[in-house]
Structures are given as C-alpha cells and as structure tokens.
N, C-alpha and C positions, 0 to 999 in steps of 0.2 A: 424539256422533252427530248428524248434520244431519237436520232435519225440514223438508220443503217440501210444497207442495200436490201435487206430482207427483214421482216418483223422479227425482233429478238427480245426476250425478257429473261430476267434472272430469277423468276419465281421458282422455288423448289417444288418439284413434284416427285412422288415416289416412283421407283422403277429405275432401270439402268439408264445412265446418262453419258457414259464414257465411250460408247461405240460411235465415234464421230469421225467424219471425213475431215480432211485438212481444211476444206472451205468452212465447215461448221465450227471448227476450232478457231478459225480467224474471226468468225462472227462473234463468238463468245468473248474473245479477247477485246474486240472493238467495243462491244457492249460494256465490258468491265471498265475499260479506259474512259468511256463517255460518262458512265455512272460515277467514276472516281472524280472527274472534273466537276460533275454536277453537284455532288454533296459537299465539296470543299467550302467551308465557311458557312454552311447553311444547316442548322439543326432541323429545320422543317423538312429539307430534302433527305437528311439522314433518317429522320423518323419515317418518311414514306418508303425509303429503301428497305428499312428493317421490317416494317409492317407488311411489305409485299413478299417477304420470305426470302430475300436475297442472301441472308447470312448462312442458312443451311446449305444453299447451293455453292457458295464460295468455299465453305468448309469441305464439302465433298470434293471439289476440284483440288484443294490443297492436299487432301489425303491420297489422291490418285497419282502414283508415281509415273504412270504411262502418259500422262498429259504433258504438253510442252511446259518447260520450266517458266517461260515468260508468263503464261496464263496463271500458273500457280503463284508466281511472285506478285503479279498485279492483284491477284485475289487477296493476298496477305496485306498489300499496301492499302487496298480498299477497306479491308477490315480495320486497319489502323486508323483510317480516316473516320470510319463510323464510330470507333471507340473514342474519338476526340470530341464527341458530342456531349450529351448530358450523362448524369449518373445512371439514369434509367436505360440509356442506350448501352452503357457498359454492362449493366445487370443483364440485359437481354442477350448480349454476346456470351456472357458467362453461362447463362441458362441454356443457350443453344449448343454449348460444348466447345467453345472456341479455345479455351485455355489449354486443355490437353493436346489439341491439334497443333497449336502454336508452339508448345514445348517440344512436341515430336519433330516439328520443322527445324529445330535448332541443330539437328544431326545431319541436315542436308548438306551436301558438298558445295552447293552454290551459295557463296557468301552474300550476294545481293538478297537472296531469299531469306537467309538467316537474319540479316539486318532488318528486313521488313517484319519478320516475326517478332524480333526483339523490340522494335519500336511499338508494335501493337501491345505486346506484353507490358512494356514500361508504362504505357498509358493506363492499362487496366490496373496495374499494381500500385500506381501512384494515386488512384482514386480512393474514395472512402470505402472502408471495409473490403480490402483486397482479398481475393480467394487464395490465401497463402497455403492452404492445405495441399493444393496441387503441386507446389514446389517440393514438398517433402514426401509425397506418396511414392514416388519412384526414387530410390536411393542413388540412381545414376545422374539425376538432373543437376544437382548442385556441383558435383565434381566436373561435369561437362561445362557448366557455366564458368567455373573457375579456370578451366583449361582453355577456353576461347576468349576470355575477357580482354586479353592484350592484342587481339588481332587488328582491330581498327579503332578509330575514335568513337565510332558508333557503338561498338561492342563494349568499350570501356564505360561510356556514359550510361547506356541502357542497362547493362548487367549490374552496375553499381546501384542504380535506382531500384531495380527489381529486388536485389538482395537487401537493400536498406529497408524496404517496405515489407519484406517477408520475414524479418527478424522481430517477432512479436512476443516471445515468451522464453523462459530459461531453456526449454527443450530445443527451440530453434537456435538459440545462442550456442549451446553445447555442440550441436551438430555442425554448425559453421566453424566453430573453433577446432573441432576434431578433424575436419576436412581441409584445414590449412587456409582458412579465409584471410587471416591476418597477413601472412607472407605474400599471398596472392594479390591483395588489394593495397597493401602499404606503399609499394613503389609509386602508386598513382597520386600520392600526396606530395611527391617531390616537386621542387621548384621547376618551373617550365611546363608543368602539366596544365592543360586548359582548365579554365575556371569551371566550365560546365561539367567537367569530370571530377574535379576536386570537391565540389559541393555535395554530390551524392555519396562520395567516398567518406566525407566527414559525417554525413548523416548515418551511413552504415556503421561507422565506428561508435557513434553515440548509441545506436540501437543495440550493438553487440555488447557494450560495456555497462548498460543500465542495470544496476543491482546484480551484477555478475562478477564475483571476486576473481574467478579464474581468468575471465576475459581481461579484466583490468590489469592483473599481474602480467599476463602475456603481452599486452600492449606496452607496458612500461619496459619490459625486457626486449621487445622487438626492435630491430634496426634494419635500415636499408643501406647496405654498404657500411660506412662508418658513422652514419647519422641515425640517432635514435628516433623511433616513430613519435614518441612523446614530444621531442624537440621539434619535429616537423609540424605537429599539430599546433604547438605554441606559436610558431612563426605565422601560421595562418590566422592567429588571433590578433596580430599586431594592427595598429591603427591605420596603416597604409592599405589594408585590405578593405573590401566592401563591408558595410554594416552586416549584411546577410552572412558573409563568411565569418566575420568575427563572432557572430551569435552561434553559428554552427560549431565552430572550434571551441568556444567557451562551454557549450553544452557538453561536448565530448570530454573536455578536461574536467568538468564538474563531476561527471559520472566516474571518471578514472580516479579522481581524488577520493570520492566517497567509497569506492570499491576497494581501495588499498588500506588495509588495517595496519600495516607495518609503518613504523615511524622512520620516514626517509627525509633527507635534507630538502629534496625538491618539493615536498608536499606543501609546506607553508608558503613558499614563494609562488608556486602555481596557484594555490587557493586565493591569494591576494590579487594576483593578476586577473584571475577569472572573476572575482568579486567586482573589481573595478569595471571590467568589461560589461558585466551584467547590469550594474547600476547605470552605466551609460545607455544601455538598451531600454531602460525604463523612462527615458526622457521624452518630451513631446516632439523632439526633432527626429524621432525614429518612427517606423511604421507601426501600425497597431499590432500586426503580427509579432514584430520584435518586442513591443511593449509586453505583450502577454507572455511570450516565450522567455523573455528576460526575467520577469518577476517570478514565474513558475520555477525556472532553473535556479534563481537566487535562493528561493525558499528551500529547494532541495539541497543546494550546496551548504547552507549554514545550519540546517535543521538540527544537527547534533553537536555543534561547535559553538560554545558561548563566546569565545574570542572573536570568531567571525561574525556572530550576531551583533556584538558590540561595534565592530568595525563597520558593518553594514548600516547600523543606526546613525552613524556620524559621517558616512561617506557621501560627499557631494549632494547633500540635500535629498537623500534617497527617500526619506519618509514623506517629504513634501511631494516628490514626484509620484510616489505610489498613491498618495491621497487624491491626486488629480484623477486617478482611474475611477474614483467613485462618482465623478460628475461628468461622465463621458456624454458627448453629443455627436450626432452623425457627421457634423461638419468637420470633425477632426480626422476623418479618413484622409490618408496622406497621398496615396499613389495608386497606380493602376492595379497593383497586386490586390489591394483591398476592393477596388471597384469590381474585380472579377468575382468577388465573394460576397455579393449582396445578401445572400441567404444566411451569412454568419451573424449571429447576435453578439456584436462586439461589446455591447453594454454588459451582458452577462459574463463574457469571457474576461473582460477587464476587471470586473468586480471580484470574480473568483480568484484571479491571479493576485490582486491586491490583498485579499483576505489571507491567501496562502502565505504571501510574503510577510504580512504583519504577524501572522501566527508564529512563523519561524523566528523573526527578529525579536519578538517579545517573549520567547519561550522560557527564558531563565533570569531576566534582569528586571527588577522592580522599577528602576528609574526609566528604562525603555518603555515599560508598560504605561507609565504615567504620560510619557511623551506621545504615545500612540493614542491613548484615551483622550488626550487633549486635542486630537484632530476634530475639527468641526463636524458634528453630526455623525461621527464614526459609529457609535453604538446604535443609533437609529438605523444606519445602513446595515449593520451586522444583523440586527433583529429582523429587518426587512428581508435581508438575504436568506435567513433561515425560513422565511415564508415563501421564497421563490419556488416556482414549479420546476426550475432547472436543478437537477440533483447535484451537479458540480458546484453550483453557487451555494446550495444548502450546506454541503459538506465543508466547503472552504470557509463559509461564515461561521459554522460551528467550530471549526478548528481555531479560528481567530478568537472566538469566545472562550474556548478551552484554555488557550494560553493566558488570556486576560483573567480567567477565573482562578489562576494560580496565585493571585494577589489577594491577601486577606482584606486589604483596604478596599479594593474594587468590588469584592463580593458584598462587603458591608455597605457600600455607597452606590456607585454608578450602576452596577449590575442589578441591585435591588430597585433603584429608581426607575430603570428601564424595563422592569419585569421580564428579564431575560428568561426566567424559569418557565414562563407561559409557553414560549415557542419550543423550548426543550421538551416539555411534556408532550406537545403535539408531535414532535419528531419521533418520539418513542413509539408512535403507532405506525411508523413507516415500514413498508415491507422490504426496503433496501437495507441489506446488512451493513453496507459502508456507512449509511446514515445512522443506523442504530449504534454502531461501534463508537463513533465520535460523539454522538449525542449522549450516550450513557456514560462515556468517560467524563464529559463535562458535568453531567449530573452528579457524578461522584464528588467533584469539587464543590458543587453547590449544596451538597448535603453535609458538609463539614460542620462541626458543632457551633462555630461562630457565625454561620450563615443565617441571615434573617429570612431567607427563602425556604429554609428547611421545613418548618411547620406547614406552610401552605402547600409545598410540594407533596408532603405526606397526605394532606387532605385531598389532593387531586390525583391520588392513585399511584404515587411513586413506588410504594412498597410492592404492589401487584406487578408493576412493570418490571421492576428489578428481579423479582422472583421468577417471572416468565423467562428472563434472560438466563437464570440459573439452570433452567431445564434444557438449554441448548448444548447438549453434549457434543454435537458435531461442530461447534464453533467455540473453541477455547477462549478467544478474545472477548466474545459477548458474555460467556459464562463468568469469566474473570471480572468484567465490569459489573455484572449483576451482584456478585458476592461482595465486591469492593464497595459498591454503593450501599448495600445493606450494612456492611461493617461500619461505614461512616455514619449512617443513620442511627445505628444502635448506640454509638458512643454518647455517654451521658444522657441517654434518652429516658423519658418517663416510662412507667410500666405499661401504659396504654400502647405506645409505639412498639415497645419490645414484644408485647403479646400479639400485636398485629403481625409482626415479622414471624413470630413463632407459628401462629395459626396458618399463615399463607405458605410458609416454607415447608412445614410438615416434617415429620421425623424421617420418612423415607428419603426425601430429597437431601436432608441434612446428612444422612448416612452416606448417600451417594457422593456428596461433596467431600466428606471426610475420607472417602476411599479413593479420591482423585490421585492420579500419578503426576499431574501437572503441578510443579512446585509452587508457582505463584497462586494458583487457585486454592491449593491446600493451605498455604500461609494465610490468605485472606479469610478462608473459612474458619480457621482457628482464631484469627483476629476477631471475626464476627462473634464466635462463641465467647471469647473473653469479654467483649463489650456487652453481650447480652447477660452474662453471668456476673454482674456486679450488684451490690446492695443485697443484703442477706435475704430480705423477703422476696426480692425479684428472683434470686437464685432458686429458691424452693419452688416458686410458681412455675418457672421455666423447666426445671427438672421434672416436675409433675407431668409436663407435656412431652419432653424429649427423653428424659430418664435413661432407659436401657440403651437406646440407639446412640446417645451422646457418649456414654461410658464405653460402649462397644467400639465406637470409632476411635476414641482415645486409646483404648487397649490395643487396637489393631496398629495404630501409628507407633506406639511405644515398643511394640514387639517386632516391628519390621526393621531389620538392621540396615536396609538399603536407604532408609530415610536419613536426611542430613541432620546434623546436630541442631541446626536452626529449627527444623520442623519438630523434632522431638522435644526441644525446649518449650516451644509454643504449646504442644500437647500437654506437657507437665504444668504449664501455667493455667491452661483450661482446667485441669484436674485440681489445681490449687484453688481456683475460683469456685469450682463446685464444692470443694471441701469447706468453703466458708459459709455455706448455707446451713442453718441449724438442723434441718431435717435431712439435708443431702449428705451430711457427714456419715450417717449410718448407711446410706445407700452406697457410698464409696467403699466403706469397710466391708459391706456384704458382697461386693463384686470381687470374687476371688482372683480373676485374671488380672484386673487392674492393680490390685494390691501386690500380686506377684511381680508385675512389671515395675511398679514403684520401688519395691524393696530390692529388686535386682539392680536397678540403677543406683540406688543408695550404696549397695554393696560393691559394685564393680566399676562404675563409671569414673574415668579420670578427667572428664570434661568439666571445667569449672561451671559452665552455664547449666549443665544438667544437674550438677551437685546442688547449686543454689536453688534451682526450680524444684527439685525433689524435696529438699529441706523445707521449702516454703509450703509445699503440699502437706507434709507431715505435721508441720506446726499448726496449720489451719485445722487439721483433723483433731489435734490435741486441744485446741483453744476452745473457750466457752465457759459459761458459769452455770450451765444447766446440770440437772441431776445425772445425766448420762456421761458427763465429762470423765469421771473415774472409770466408767465401763470402757470408754473408748481408749483411755490410757492403758488399761490392762490388756485390751485386745491387741494394741500396737506392740506392747511389751511381749505378748505371746507370739506375735509375728516376727519377733527378733529385730525390731527397729532400733532399740536402744544401743546395742553395740556398734551399729553402723554410724549412728550419730556421734558416739564417743570417738570413733576413729576420725570422723570429719572434724571433730572439735580440736584435733591435734594437727589440722591442716596448716601448712606454712602460709596459706593465703588468708590474710586477716579477715576479710569479709565472710568467707566460708566458715572460718573458725567461730566468729561471733554468732552467725546464724545458727550453727549447730549447737552451740552452748545455750542459745536462747530457747531452742526447741527442747533441749534436755531438761531445762528447768521445769517443764510441764510434768515430767515424771516424778518430781519431788513434791 
C-alpha cells in the first residue's frame, strides 16, 4: 500500500494532466518511486499496477518535455520493472504503445534517461516474439543506436541485445550491413570487454550471418586494428571460456562457414574446431539449452558436407550422446537457467534436435545409417515423433526418416517393418507447408520401384496426394515433390497405376507442367512422361488420354531455344517413347510442328545427346512389322530424313555413327 502526504494514484484518465504546480509534480514523483519499489520482484504487484492503468499515465509523462527530467526518468525505470514481469505484461506494454515512446526517448540529451529507456527496450526485445517492426519503421533509429552504442557499459550491453533480437530476416540483415553494423559492433568482441557485452555481440553476429552470404563475407574480411573479426570469435570459442560463450561463438562460426562458398584455407580448420565444440555441447554435463542448441547447430554445420558428417559420426561418442536425448526425464534439468523456463517442453525440444542431427549425420553414408538405425527404439521414436502435435518434432522426425529412406536396404527392411508409410500418408494431410515439403520428399523415396511400401501407399491415396501438390503453382518445392513422386511411382508400374496417374493428373495439368520455367520441375515432368510411356500397349492407351497436349508440350520444349540441352534431350526421349506405340507412330507423323522440330534437330544440331535422341525417335517411327511400316518409311523419306541420317552415319563419334546406320537400314 502506498502512503503519501495526499491521496495520489497513477490511473490514466483522459484530459490534460501536465498543468501541475511544483507540489503536484513532487507528489507524482513520490508515487512513482513508491510504486517502483512495490513492484520489484512481485509479478502480482506488476499485474495490479498494469490493470490499474498506470502504463498509459507513465507514457504520457515520458512524452511531455515540459515535465521534470527526474519524473520522466523514473517513469521509464518503472516501465522497465513492469516489463520484467511475465510475457503477458510485456505484451500489454507493447499494446499500450510503449515501444515508439521508448525509442523516441533515446534522442534525449539526458544519458540516465536514455539508459532507462534502453533497459526497458532490451527486456521487451529479448522476450518471445519481439516487436521488431518498430526498429525498422523509422530509418533514423538504427543509425542512432549505432552512434550511441559506445557511450557506456549499459548502452553497449542493451543495444547489442536489442539488435541481436531485431535481426530476424534477410531484409533486416541487409539493412544492418549497409548501415555499418559490423565495424560498429566488432570492437566489442575484443579482449578485455565485459562478458555481459560480448555475449549479446556474439548473438548479434550469429543472427547477422545466418544464411546471408554477404554478411559472412564481410565478417571474414572485417578487422579491428590488426586483428581479424573471425579470429576474435574463434578465441571466444576456446575451452577456457564459459560453456555458454563457447556455444555462442561456435554458432556464429558455423553460420560463417556455411555462408562462405569460396574455398579458403581457414574453412576446414574452423569447421573441425566448431564441430568438436558442438559435440561437447551435446553431452550430459551441459545445460539442456546447450544440448538443444548444440545438436541443432551441428546439424546445420554438417548438412551439406559428407566429410564433416563422417567426422561427426565418429567424434567423441556423439551418436550415443544424441541418442540419450530420446529418453529425457525432467530430473535432468541442470541449473537455474532451466528452472526459470518451466514452461519449455524440453522433451520435445531434445527429440527434435536429436532427429535433426541424425538426419544430417546420416544424409550420405550407408554405414552411418546402419549405425543410427541400430540405436535402440530409434525408429519407434521417429514414427512417434511424426505423430507428435508439436510441428517442430514432426518436421525433424520426418527429416530423419528422409535421410534413412535413402537406403535401399532400410526401405526394404526396417522402414517396412515399422510401417513408416502410415504416418507419412497422415502428414500429407497437414495444412503446414513445411510438414508437406519434407513428408512428400520422403514419400518420393518410399515410392521407388524396390520399395515394398509402394503398392500399399498407392492404395491409400498417394496418387491423389501427389497430384494435389502438382497444382501448387505458388510453391515450386511442393510442386517438384509432387511430380517427382509421380515419376517414381510410374517407373515399371502396371497399367492400372499408370492410368490412375493419367486420370487424376489430367491433360491440362500435364500441359501446365510441360510449360514450366522451373528447370527441376520440367525435368521431373519429362521423367514422369518417359516412365508412363513404356510398353507398347501402355503407350497407345496413355496417348489416347493425353494425345495432343503431350505432343504440344514436347513441340513447345523442342522449339524453345532457351531450354538447356538436358531439357531438350529429355523431350526427344519422350517423343521416342511415344513413337514406340503402334498407333502412336502415326499420331507423331501427323503432328506437323513436332516433325518440323525433330527434322530441324537432325539437320542442325551439333550436340551429341540431341543427335542420339533424335535418331532414336526416328528409328522408333520406322520400326514395326505391321502393314503401315512401308507407309511410314515413305513419309519420313518425303520429310527428307534420310539425307540427315546419312550425314550422321559419317559422324566421327562411333555410337552416333552406329545408331544412324541402324536407322538407315529401315529404308532398305
């Protein structure tokens, strides 16, 4: 309960409040000081103060330049104390408009007031879901923060934390880069800087460099005096530093390593240093937070590097350490940092981190996959993880399954025995695109010809699900997976499955896919066509359904000079497959535009792949023992095909020469 000389409250009421005599101002200051002491350490008292409407009144005082500076400063300090409550308290401060007013206060000449505003902003921006848009709305804010960062210990620590938590996307990264954030903050990594300043600086550099090539290059080039910034970060990763600092430095270095595409001598050395640090972070003697962060960063570091994946698999019992994540119990919480985070589901976070790490480690090596599959109950945990309501666990478990499904042996044995396909089919109904992307990529592997799960997945609607993905023109990754899955499904399939694909795909969608500008989607679409158009009787049945659209798509591709040789070769192979159908041969010959493109390639192309594929198409048109064979031969002679084959029969390339001679024999 507050006691003052006269009754005073901080409840906000509309109307003018700033025409106050000196005595009234003193009363408000005393009330603010008493409330500040009252709410310290008590979330209940903070709740009461916020519910009573104190925040709008404090913000009004802070905006009024005519009020005594002491009252405005104490108001900012009290706001900072209220922000130190719960997430809901912070949300209420943001809702009441605290952030723009606090940012405006940073231009005040009074340093004590500026520091009070910064402390409150730091608390708001280090909470969950910080309101980062406020930082970038006014283009003068970041330059001002960078200009005042070196004034005091408080400005260094708070501004570093604010910027670290405000760098959340490539746009933010580029703004900070262009405004000179690296030279402004790099000196704070130097030896002798206080720990509480170095930590947010490391986190800032990690946020700046994550998946940003320009930032990574600039960090490698940057120096403070004669010392390179990269070397300064490496020193902060050494074992004489705290575990928390080693983890922060390792994360920063991992991002810089992945972001530099050039081959530099330092890269391999740094990568192995970081790998060993991250594996240490996965041990039981580290905090749960470091366990999770260590495994996630390890997965990111080695994701595209088979050599690092192998090193990680044999480094300091890493696989055993990660397998312990799958049997977490609450008694493993290690220190006060976790005790303050009771709301965190460590079981889910640890499982997701372990699945991510296993996915990366086993991405390319069959022996490593066997080692990981050998972990007790691993596949049960993976399948259960895909059933989890936590999307992060779902995605990570599916990524792990995706890596394991690259093994022919595992698809035929363990993945079949654990019915992994069941959960994949369920995930294909997810509304989350991230889940759909990794689930459909895994299904592509599970639909390969040797997979025992292929037939049963078709029975459970896999064709329909993949065709639905093909319709997603706004998401190339999902569209690619849809076509890729259908391509795998069609390989060596019986006519029943092929016709199901044909019926659900439809001629309009097929033509849309054949008109794609995305190279990978177009390649897989042509691969799908090739797999559908095998076996003579299958070809004629499918052409009866697709017919004109299929040939029109092939013609469009062959006539488009911007398409790569690889694409045009595949289109010719599709044409060759169509030409192998007894009834479809005449359909091809009757399509003037296709024949024009085919003859033009025979006549002018110097590309070996195109020459071989075009000869193959002509030979299939000529082949057969039906009564129309002679008619087709005469029509091709009239088209002028024979002289072009004779020219290719003189090719210095032996296999082209032999194929051309073989085709010419049909004319005799």
